[in-house]
ZARO-501448 format. One line per 4 residues: their letters; for each residue x, y, z of C-alpha. Coordinates in steps of 0.25 Angstrom, whole numbers. Layout:
N
A) X,Y,Z  ...
END
This chain:
1021
MKLL) 0,0,0  6,14,-4  2,26,4  6,40,2
KSVL) 13,48,13  1,58,13  -8,46,16  1,42,28
LFLI) 1,56,33  -14,56,33  -15,43,40  -5,48,51
LSQS) -12,61,53  -26,55,53  -28,52,68  -40,49,76
WNSS) -37,45,90  -45,34,97  -43,26,110  -42,13,104
ASTI) -29,15,97  -18,4,97  -8,5,108  6,8,102
TLTN) 15,12,113  28,19,109  41,17,117  48,30,112
AKTS) 42,41,104  55,45,97  58,31,92  44,25,91
PNYL) 34,24,80  23,34,79  9,29,82  -4,36,79
SGDV) -17,32,83  -30,36,76  -41,30,68  -30,22,61
DKFI) -18,20,70  -4,23,64  9,18,67  22,24,61
VTEP) 34,15,62  48,21,65  57,25,54  64,12,49
NSHG) 79,11,51  90,8,41  85,-7,40  71,-3,37
ISYN) 66,-7,51  56,2,59  58,-2,74  46,2,82
RLKN) 47,0,97  34,0,105  29,-3,118  16,-8,114
FNIT) 11,-11,100  -4,-14,102  -13,-12,89  -28,-13,91
RPLL) -32,-6,79  -27,-4,65  -13,2,64  -6,8,52
MLDH) 9,7,52  16,18,45  31,18,39  38,30,45
NSLP) 44,32,31  31,35,25  27,47,33  26,60,27
GITP) 39,68,27  48,56,30  60,53,22  62,38,23
KNQL) 76,34,27  74,18,27  63,10,21  54,3,31
KTVV) 55,-12,31  52,-18,44  43,-12,56  47,-18,70
IHAD) 36,-16,80  43,-19,93  34,-18,105  32,-23,119
TISL) 18,-28,116  12,-30,102  -3,-32,100  -9,-31,86
NSAL) -24,-31,86  -27,-24,73  -22,-21,59  -8,-15,56
SFVS) -5,-9,42  8,-4,37  6,8,28  19,14,22
GDIS) 18,18,8  23,7,-2  32,-1,8  28,-12,18
ANII) 36,-16,30  38,-28,39  33,-27,53  38,-34,65
FIVS) 31,-34,79  40,-38,90  39,-40,105  53,-43,111
SANG) 50,-45,126  51,-60,131  36,-61,132  32,-51,122
AISC) 19,-54,114  12,-49,101  -2,-51,98  -9,-49,85
TSCS) -24,-50,86  -33,-47,74  -21,-40,68  -18,-37,53
FNGY) -6,-32,45  -6,-25,32  6,-20,25  17,-28,32
PRIT) 24,-39,23  30,-45,36  24,-46,49  32,-51,61
LAAS) 26,-53,76  38,-57,85  39,-59,100  54,-60,98
TNST) 67,-53,100  76,-51,88  91,-53,86  94,-39,81
GLSS) 87,-31,91  75,-22,90  78,-7,88  76,4,78
SMSS) 90,1,73  87,-14,71  93,-19,57  84,-32,56
VGNL) 75,-40,64  85,-52,65  80,-65,72  68,-65,80
TNTS) 68,-73,93  55,-76,100  55,-72,115  52,-82,126
GGQV) 38,-77,129  34,-70,116  20,-72,110  13,-68,97
SLNN) -2,-70,96  -9,-69,83  -24,-69,82  -30,-65,69
LSAP) -19,-59,60  -20,-53,46  -9,-49,37  -14,-51,23
DAVS) -2,-43,16  9,-48,25  20,-58,19  24,-63,32
IETH) 19,-63,46  28,-69,57  27,-71,71  38,-74,81
AKTI) 35,-78,96  37,-89,106  22,-91,106  13,-88,94
STAG) -2,-89,95  -11,-88,83  -26,-87,82  -37,-82,73
NIHS) -34,-79,58  -20,-76,55  -18,-73,40  -12,-66,29
VFRA) -23,-68,19  -29,-59,9  -39,-59,-2  -37,-57,-17
QKQG) -44,-56,-30  -38,-59,-43  -37,-47,-53  -31,-52,-66
TNHV) -18,-60,-63  -16,-54,-49  -24,-55,-36  -28,-42,-28
VSDS) -30,-41,-13  -45,-40,-10  -56,-42,0  -60,-55,-6
GLIG) -55,-66,-16  -44,-76,-15  -37,-79,-2  -22,-75,-2
VNGG) -11,-76,8  0,-67,9  9,-69,21  15,-80,29
FSFF) 14,-82,44  27,-86,52  26,-90,66  39,-92,74
TGPL) 36,-97,88  44,-103,100  58,-99,104  63,-96,90
TVNY) 73,-86,83  69,-83,69  76,-74,59  66,-63,55
NNHE) 72,-62,41  70,-76,36  62,-83,47  73,-93,50
VVDA) 73,-99,64  87,-95,70  84,-102,84  74,-110,91
DETV) 74,-115,105  68,-128,110  62,-122,123  47,-121,121
SSVN) 38,-134,121  25,-126,122  16,-126,109  14,-114,100
SFSG) 0,-116,95  -6,-109,83  -21,-106,81  -30,-99,72
NIHG) -29,-98,57  -16,-93,50  -17,-91,35  -5,-86,27
AGIA) 4,-88,15  13,-96,24  13,-100,39  26,-104,46
IVSA) 27,-108,61  41,-110,66  41,-114,81  51,-118,92
RPVT) 40,-124,100  28,-134,97  18,-129,88  3,-132,87
IAKG) -7,-128,76  -19,-128,85  -32,-135,81  -41,-126,72
TKLS) -29,-118,67  -27,-116,53  -14,-112,46  -16,-110,31
TQSD) -8,-104,19  -19,-108,9  -24,-97,0  -28,-93,-14
LMAS) -17,-83,-16  -3,-82,-9  3,-68,-10  18,-65,-11
GHVG) 25,-52,-5  37,-45,-1  44,-44,13  54,-33,11
DDFF) 61,-35,-2  58,-50,-2  48,-57,-10  40,-66,-2
VPTG) 31,-78,-7  25,-86,5  26,-101,5  12,-104,9
NIDI) 17,-115,18  14,-118,33  26,-121,40  27,-126,55
VTTS) 41,-128,60  45,-131,75  60,-130,78  61,-139,90
KKSN) 65,-154,90  63,-155,105  52,-163,110  39,-155,112
HGKV) 45,-143,107  43,-144,92  30,-151,90  20,-146,79
INAG) 5,-149,80  -5,-145,70  -20,-146,74  -24,-136,65
TLLS) -24,-134,50  -13,-131,40  -16,-127,26  -6,-123,15
DTGA) -7,-123,0  8,-125,0  15,-132,12  13,-135,27
NILS) 26,-139,33  29,-144,47  43,-145,53  45,-149,67
GEHF) 56,-153,76  47,-162,83  33,-168,80  21,-163,72
ENAG) 7,-167,75  -4,-164,65  -18,-165,70  -24,-155,60
MIAS) -23,-152,45  -12,-149,36  -15,-146,22  -5,-141,12
HNSE) 1,-143,-2  14,-148,3  19,-151,17  32,-155,24
ISIK) 32,-160,38  45,-162,45  46,-166,59  56,-173,68
GTLK) 46,-180,76  32,-186,74  22,-181,64  8,-185,69
NTGY) -4,-182,60  -18,-184,66  -23,-173,56  -23,-171,41
IEVA) -11,-168,33  -15,-165,18  -4,-161,8  -8,-159,-6
GNLE) 7,-160,-11  19,-165,-4  20,-169,11  33,-173,17
VGSK) 34,-178,31  47,-180,39  46,-185,54  50,-195,63
ILDN) 36,-201,64  24,-199,56  11,-202,64  -1,-200,54
RRAL) -15,-202,60  -23,-194,50  -21,-189,36  -8,-187,29
NATN) -10,-184,15  -1,-178,4  0,-180,-11  15,-183,-9
LKVY) 18,-188,5  32,-191,10  34,-195,25  47,-198,31
AEDA) 46,-203,46  59,-207,52  53,-217,62  38,-220,58
IFNH) 26,-217,50  13,-220,57  0,-219,49  -11,-224,58
LGGR) -23,-221,67  -30,-215,55  -18,-210,47  -20,-208,32
ILGN) -8,-205,22  -13,-201,8  -4,-196,-3  0,-198,-18
VVTL) 14,-201,-15  17,-205,-1  31,-209,5  32,-214,19
DTSY) 46,-216,24  49,-221,39  54,-232,47  41,-237,53
FING) 28,-236,45  14,-240,50  1,-237,43  -9,-242,53
SRQE) -7,-247,67  0,-258,74  -11,-259,85  -24,-252,88
VAPS) -18,-242,96  -11,-229,93  4,-232,93  16,-225,99
IAKK) 21,-217,87  36,-222,86  43,-231,77  39,-245,79
SDLT) 47,-258,80  44,-269,70  32,-277,71  32,-292,73
IQSD) 26,-298,60  23,-313,58  27,-317,45  20,-330,45
LSDA) 7,-337,50  11,-349,57  3,-356,68  3,-345,78
ADYG) -10,-340,83  -10,-325,80  -5,-317,69  -3,-302,64
IYNS) 5,-291,70  -5,-289,81  -1,-303,87  14,-303,83
NGYS) 16,-290,90  8,-293,102  -2,-283,101  -15,-282,109
TPSS) -29,-276,107  -29,-262,113  -39,-258,124  -42,-246,116
AVSE) -39,-246,101  -37,-234,92  -50,-231,84  -43,-226,71
LSAH) -33,-236,66  -34,-233,51  -22,-229,42  -21,-227,27
ISAS) -10,-223,18  -13,-221,3  -5,-215,-8  -3,-216,-23
ELSI) 12,-219,-21  16,-224,-7  30,-227,-2  33,-232,12
NAAQ) 47,-234,17  49,-239,32  55,-251,40  42,-256,45
VENI) 29,-253,36  16,-257,44  2,-256,38  -6,-261,50
NPYY) -21,-262,53  -23,-266,67  -38,-271,65  -42,-284,70
RVRR) -54,-291,76  -54,-300,88  -64,-312,89  -73,-311,100
SVEI) -76,-323,108  -91,-324,103  -86,-323,88  -83,-334,79
WDDK) -74,-331,67  -76,-342,57  -65,-338,47  -70,-324,45
VELN) -69,-312,54  -77,-299,52  -68,-287,51  -71,-272,49
YAKS) -68,-268,35  -64,-253,38  -54,-257,49  -48,-268,40
RRVS) -45,-257,30  -41,-246,39  -26,-247,37  -20,-246,22
ITAQ) -8,-242,14  -12,-240,-1  -7,-233,-13  -12,-231,-27
NSIN) 1,-232,-36  12,-237,-28  17,-242,-14  31,-243,-10
IYAS) 34,-249,4  48,-251,9  48,-258,23  62,-262,27
KYLL) 57,-271,39  42,-275,35  29,-271,29  17,-275,37
NSSS) 3,-274,31  -6,-279,43  -21,-279,41  -20,-266,32
ILGL) -20,-263,17  -8,-260,9  -11,-259,-6  -8,-253,-20
DNSG) -21,-248,-26  -17,-247,-41  -7,-252,-51  7,-247,-46
TFTI) 18,-253,-38  17,-259,-23  32,-261,-18  36,-266,-5
NTPV) 50,-268,0  51,-275,13  57,-288,20  43,-291,26
MQNE) 29,-289,21  17,-294,29  3,-293,25  -5,-298,37
RYRV) -17,-297,47  -15,-288,59  -20,-299,69  -24,-313,67
DTKG) -27,-321,80  -29,-336,78  -32,-349,86  -29,-363,82
YIFA) -24,-363,68  -12,-361,59  -12,-356,45  -16,-365,34
RKEQ) -6,-361,24  6,-352,21  9,-348,6  22,-342,4
NSTE) 30,-337,-9  45,-333,-10  52,-326,-22  53,-339,-29
EKHI) 44,-350,-24  30,-353,-18  31,-359,-3  20,-365,4
THGT) 19,-369,19  7,-374,26  0,-375,39  -11,-383,44
ELET) -25,-377,44  -32,-378,58  -45,-371,64  -44,-356,63
HIDA) -48,-347,74  -46,-332,73  -47,-323,85  -43,-310,79
LSPM) -41,-305,65  -37,-293,57  -40,-290,43  -30,-295,32
AILY) -20,-285,27  -22,-281,13  -10,-279,3  -13,-276,-12
SFGR) -8,-270,-24  -15,-267,-38  -1,-264,-44  13,-271,-44
FDYS) 18,-276,-31  33,-277,-28  38,-283,-15  52,-285,-11
PLTS) 62,-285,0  71,-273,4  83,-277,-5  85,-286,-17
TSST) 93,-295,-8  83,-297,3  70,-304,4  56,-301,10
VFNN) 44,-308,16  29,-305,12  18,-311,20  3,-310,17
LMSF) -3,-316,30  -18,-318,30  -20,-305,22  -23,-299,8
MQIH) -13,-297,-3  -17,-294,-18  -7,-289,-29  -14,-285,-42
GRSN) -1,-281,-49  12,-288,-52  19,-293,-39  35,-294,-37
FYNT) 41,-300,-25  56,-300,-23  63,-309,-13  49,-311,-6
NFAS) 44,-322,3  29,-321,1  19,-327,10  4,-327,10
IAIV) -2,-334,22  -16,-337,26  -25,-346,34  -31,-352,22
ASSE) -28,-350,7  -40,-345,0  -44,-337,-12  -55,-330,-4
TNAG) -52,-317,4  -62,-311,14  -76,-314,14  -84,-302,11
TSVK) -73,-294,5  -66,-295,-8  -52,-292,-13  -57,-279,-18
CIVT) -63,-275,-5  -50,-279,2  -41,-270,-7  -50,-258,-11
GCGN) -60,-258,1  -75,-259,1  -87,-255,10  -87,-266,20
ENYQ) -89,-264,34  -84,-278,39  -79,-290,31  -77,-305,34
DNYT) -62,-308,35  -60,-323,32  -47,-324,39  -44,-338,33
QTTF) -44,-333,19  -38,-319,19  -24,-321,14  -26,-316,0
TSFL) -13,-315,-8  -16,-311,-23  -6,-308,-34  -14,-304,-47
DDVD) -2,-302,-56  11,-308,-58  20,-311,-46  35,-310,-46
GLSS) 44,-315,-35  34,-326,-29  31,-340,-34  29,-341,-49
EILV) 19,-353,-45  6,-350,-39  6,-341,-27  -1,-350,-17
ETQV) -2,-338,-7  -10,-330,-16  -25,-331,-14  -28,-328,-29
KVED) -19,-338,-34  -21,-348,-23  -33,-353,-31  -23,-360,-41
FLQK) -16,-367,-30  -28,-371,-22  -35,-376,-35  -23,-385,-39
SIDD) -23,-390,-24  -38,-393,-25  -36,-400,-39  -25,-409,-34
YIAA) -33,-412,-22  -45,-415,-30  -37,-424,-39  -31,-432,-28
YTKK) -43,-434,-20  -52,-438,-32  -41,-448,-37  -41,-454,-23
EQDA) -56,-456,-23  -56,-460,-38  -46,-471,-35  -54,-476,-23
FVNA) -66,-476,-32  -59,-485,-43  -52,-494,-33  -66,-497,-27
GNLL) -70,-503,-41  -77,-491,-47  -76,-486,-61  -73,-472,-64
TTKF) -82,-471,-76  -93,-479,-82  -103,-478,-93  -111,-470,-84
GKMF) -100,-459,-82  -90,-456,-71  -91,-464,-58  -81,-455,-51
FYNT) -81,-440,-52  -80,-428,-42  -83,-413,-41  -76,-403,-33
RVDK) -79,-389,-27  -73,-379,-17  -82,-374,-6  -78,-361,0
YDHG) -80,-359,15  -76,-348,25  -65,-357,31  -60,-361,17
DILV) -62,-368,4  -66,-383,4  -64,-392,-8  -75,-402,-10
ITIY) -73,-415,-19  -86,-422,-22  -83,-436,-28  -94,-444,-35
KCRL) -92,-459,-35  -103,-466,-44  -108,-480,-45  -118,-487,-54
VLDG) -131,-492,-48  -140,-502,-55  -153,-496,-58  -162,-507,-63
EDFY) -157,-518,-72  -149,-510,-83  -147,-496,-77  -137,-491,-68
DKRC) -138,-478,-60  -125,-470,-58  -124,-465,-44  -113,-455,-39
FPSD) -110,-453,-24  -103,-440,-21  -94,-438,-9  -87,-425,-5
HSAG) -73,-423,0  -69,-409,6  -55,-403,8  -51,-389,12
VTNI) -44,-381,0  -34,-375,9  -30,-389,14  -29,-395,0
AAEA) -20,-383,-4  -11,-385,8  -10,-400,6  -6,-398,-8
AKDG) 5,-388,-6  10,-396,6  16,-407,-3  22,-398,-14
IVPG) 36,-394,-15  38,-380,-8  44,-372,-20  58,-368,-18
TEQT) 61,-381,-11  61,-396,-13  52,-400,-2  37,-399,2
DAQI) 32,-391,14  32,-403,23  46,-407,19  51,-393,21
KEMI) 45,-393,35  52,-407,38  65,-401,33  64,-389,42
AIYQ) 63,-399,54  75,-407,50  84,-394,46  80,-387,59
GNFN) 82,-400,68  96,-400,65  98,-388,73  92,-394,86
GAGS) 98,-403,96  99,-408,111  101,-398,122  97,-392,135
VQQR) 90,-380,139  86,-373,152  71,-373,156  63,-365,166
FYHN) 55,-373,176  47,-368,188  47,-373,202  43,-358,206
PSEP) 35,-351,195  42,-338,197  56,-344,198  59,-354,186
DLRT) 71,-364,187  79,-369,176  82,-383,172  90,-389,160
VNGY) 82,-397,150  88,-406,140  82,-408,126  82,-406,112
WGNS) 80,-393,103  70,-395,92  61,-387,83  46,-384,81
FPNS) 40,-377,69  29,-368,66  19,-371,56  24,-362,45
RYDI) 38,-365,46  46,-361,34  47,-351,23  55,-352,10
AQNS) 61,-341,2  72,-338,-8  83,-330,-3  91,-319,-10
SGNI) 101,-329,-16  89,-337,-22  90,-348,-13  78,-354,-6
EITF) 78,-352,10  69,-359,20  65,-351,33  59,-360,43
RYYN) 54,-357,57  55,-366,70  54,-366,85  66,-370,93
RFFH) 62,-379,105  69,-388,115  63,-401,117  63,-411,129
DLAR) 63,-423,120  71,-428,108  58,-429,100  56,-414,102
TQFV) 41,-415,106  41,-407,119  49,-394,120  54,-387,132
TDVV) 48,-374,138  53,-364,147  67,-364,141  77,-353,145
SYNP) 80,-343,134  72,-351,124  58,-348,117  52,-361,111
NQLH) 42,-353,103  52,-344,96  51,-346,81  64,-347,74
SKTV) 67,-347,59  79,-351,50  82,-349,35  90,-359,27
LYST) 93,-362,13  83,-372,7  95,-379,0  101,-382,14
FKNA) 88,-384,21  83,-395,11  95,-404,13  94,-404,29
KPKT) 97,-417,35  99,-420,50  112,-416,56  122,-425,61
PVIR) 121,-430,75  132,-427,85  138,-440,89  141,-443,104
DIGY) 151,-452,110  149,-467,108  144,-474,121  150,-488,123
NQNT) 148,-498,135  160,-507,135  153,-517,144  141,-519,136
GAVT) 146,-514,122  135,-504,120  138,-493,110  130,-480,111
FSWS) 130,-470,99  124,-457,102  122,-444,95  115,-430,96
PVLV) 101,-428,91  97,-423,78  84,-416,80  77,-417,66
PNTT) 64,-424,64  63,-439,64  78,-441,67  85,-454,66
YEID) 100,-457,68  108,-467,59  120,-473,66  131,-479,58
SSLG) 141,-486,67  152,-497,67  142,-505,75  131,-503,65
SATS) 120,-494,60  107,-490,66  96,-479,67  92,-472,79
TGLN) 81,-462,83  88,-459,96  102,-452,99  110,-465,102
RTFS) 111,-479,97  117,-491,104  126,-502,98  134,-513,104
KRSD) 149,-516,103  155,-527,111  169,-526,107  181,-517,107
GTIR) 182,-507,95  179,-494,89  164,-489,87  160,-480,76
YRVR) 147,-473,73  140,-461,66  126,-456,66  117,-447,57
ACTQ) 103,-441,59  91,-444,49  77,-439,48  65,-442,40
YNGN) 62,-431,29  51,-432,18  50,-447,21  65,-450,19
KYCG) 76,-451,29  87,-440,28  100,-441,36  111,-432,40
SYSA) 126,-435,40  132,-445,49  141,-440,60  156,-443,60
NKTK) 159,-457,66  161,-458,81  170,-469,85  174,-475,99
TVDY) 183,-486,103  177,-496,113  182,-507,122  171,-518,125
VGGG) 173,-524,139  159,-531,141  154,-538,153  142,-529,158
NGGG) 133,-517,157  137,-503,161  151,-497,163  162,-496,153
GGGG) 166,-485,144  156,-477,137  144,-483,144  133,-475,151
PIEP) 122,-466,146  122,-458,134  125,-443,136  113,-434,134
PPCE) 113,-426,121  120,-412,122  114,-399,118  118,-396,104
GCSI) 119,-381,100  108,-376,109  113,-362,110  102,-357,119
HTLP) 104,-368,130  108,-363,143  116,-376,146  130,-379,141
IQSA) 130,-386,128  137,-400,129  150,-402,121  144,-413,112
ASSG) 136,-403,105  148,-396,99  149,-406,89  135,-403,83
SNEQ) 131,-394,72  134,-380,74  120,-376,69  114,-383,81
GGNL) 106,-373,90  106,-363,79  91,-361,80  90,-362,95
K) 93,-347,97
END
């Protein structure tokens, strides 16, 4: 605005005094500014010094009605010496409760309101500013001093008790509004908003039209020192833990909060830089373009000194950025075009973060419990990412990088927010009672469960990189005592689908320890690529509690061959059940270990897996395990319903038929034969098994029919024929073979009547398939499943031997005693006892599982309990090359001394036990050959001379005898005396067997054991 000096003179001389004028108290009439009160109050600032600073020292500067501020250089008759650049209002108290306007010809000036006392305060209530490009309100001291000769403002340091309060502030033509104080309070509408209408190619300020913002707001709170010229923080103390809370509506071209204390954006508060127009301007000679950002920065890394809480609303057309030395908690709304959140501690989001462009998050932990949405989202959390308790992550391109990652919840309670240790994951379904991570990790039902346990992540392109990747839905139903679950359990459909990770075009998961999908959904919705790199992938139910059964079959494939092991189906009883996990891909599926030289395990346990595109498995040991193999899934819900969802409220989960593994395109890296574990292709295997069974059974019946003197055909047609059908029941499919046996019955003198009599034979389809597979050669080996199990017992038996242990026994229940027990080490085996895989060198390896147990008797029928430093229920495993394993034979017995009675001539040969199944010992001696099932054999020699013998152990395998190597010959020279019983050299009882290689035994090992195999006891640790 340009005003002529004559107009200024008119304003100065036009006075109308009244009693409600503002209070401006001068400190020195000679050096103070002039203040004239009238209808329009006027304030003439002091003459600027050579640096363009007008320093105005006042006692009170309390404005209660509009005030015109005039440049001294613009007065009539004044010849300017220095151009006015900055007005400094230095007062003991400052209260701005009305409009302040600067009128000074064609120039404008920055203004600084400053109180420098320790507890100084500035208030601005219903205040407005016009004509000031830069407005500063500071409860501070400055580094250059405050005087008429000051050359610059320098650094502003907030005083220990200084306060600035803003309540309804308007500065529509200001470029920058800055506030410095230890404590800053805001309320009402604080803005730099103007209205404008378009005229041609420009916009002109008016009373209506588009909303524009001109100036940015900067708030410097806490014990800070800030450079006035560039806003850089020079110093910040970590001494204040009390919170500076911001309220009201703040609307400007930019908003910056820099704090050396915790900051809270209160509930109901709105910080906004949104507008239709954003004006640029000048501050001095500098051209200023506002950023449009909202920036909140805390400088302290000290606990409880740098936390940021947003319970309000942050709106920006450009960016909303949070930088904290501690934690950030968002309980409100953040909506912006771009956003960066960088904090040293935890980002907890219980509100809404909506970013139209790029959102980058860096923190120690991300704890997301509501909406975290961005077109492009990148999260790096040093320790952990939790998306749980109602958390939603949505974006186009989403990258999540951390150490521990969980979508969902391990339990039904709110967890401690910290990096978690590994879960215990069961990789097999053996004859235990309870399954799933609920049981394997010892969880229990909480007294009060969290009501909101949903968690969803959805993106077009999704990447997850972590050590542990967990997708867990902790939903289960426990059977009440009055309920009977006959193969089916009614589950809540919405709760079964409340945890999911899905993508439209690509999923890349790198899990250096494991990837667990537990009763949750993990899937690729369109054609694209689903890539997983991990050493262990588990697709399983969260909880399954069973009574009295083992699983009917286990189907497993490695990179080269198909492997099958079987259990025995017994009565099934379920006491608790979770929904099946769902894994699917409508595009390509690539699964591999972490490196080209390592291997990986993929288990689908009683759950759903369907791959529509091409599948590639690299060095993968793949297993799909169920209670019963079937081509059916859940009664009342289709495959489409499982994958894409439907409107069901509840559904029937048939837990005996819910392992569903389907490859609908080519599969590389698994068996080139049928994939028995797939529920779509299982039909081929089942049909062949059924056909073979039908052929064998009908042939047996047909042969019996013929052997009974019947003809198969006559002129009246077939006399023996059959029909078959498969009846489907909830508990499984039943094959029914109806055989018709016909005979001719004389009807009158010349006519025969052909009468056929049907009989039905039934057999379970699952049992037929299991029996058919049992006698087949396990691919990659030369043996059947039964033979491999026999060989495991032989191979492992070579590592057992006689020994001694210390056992606890109780005379007093509170004070156990110890006693030495002699016996034999042996093995027991779980139902699912082995896996076969190809190693990185291309060789077949077998990994088998066993229990080490110490038995009282040589037959190893009763094992010893309460043994010191030994757990008989600990499951061990061992991996050996199949080429070594398949040639296993009993080891060589250790020979003891030859016993000889010189009076009777009795010769006793004895040896150590070889604890393989069905052991016999073959003795070759100078006194003859013999076979023994015990550990000694007696011969007779009634003459002087030398005795020689050797011994070897044998076992029965596959119906044939297999023997190990003979021991070295043992010799002894004897002198026969004769003449009676007892006495004489070498006579007496046979020494007891020593402890051979029993490394955990508490008693010393006898010396004779030293000549045994150096492998003895290797599996006893």
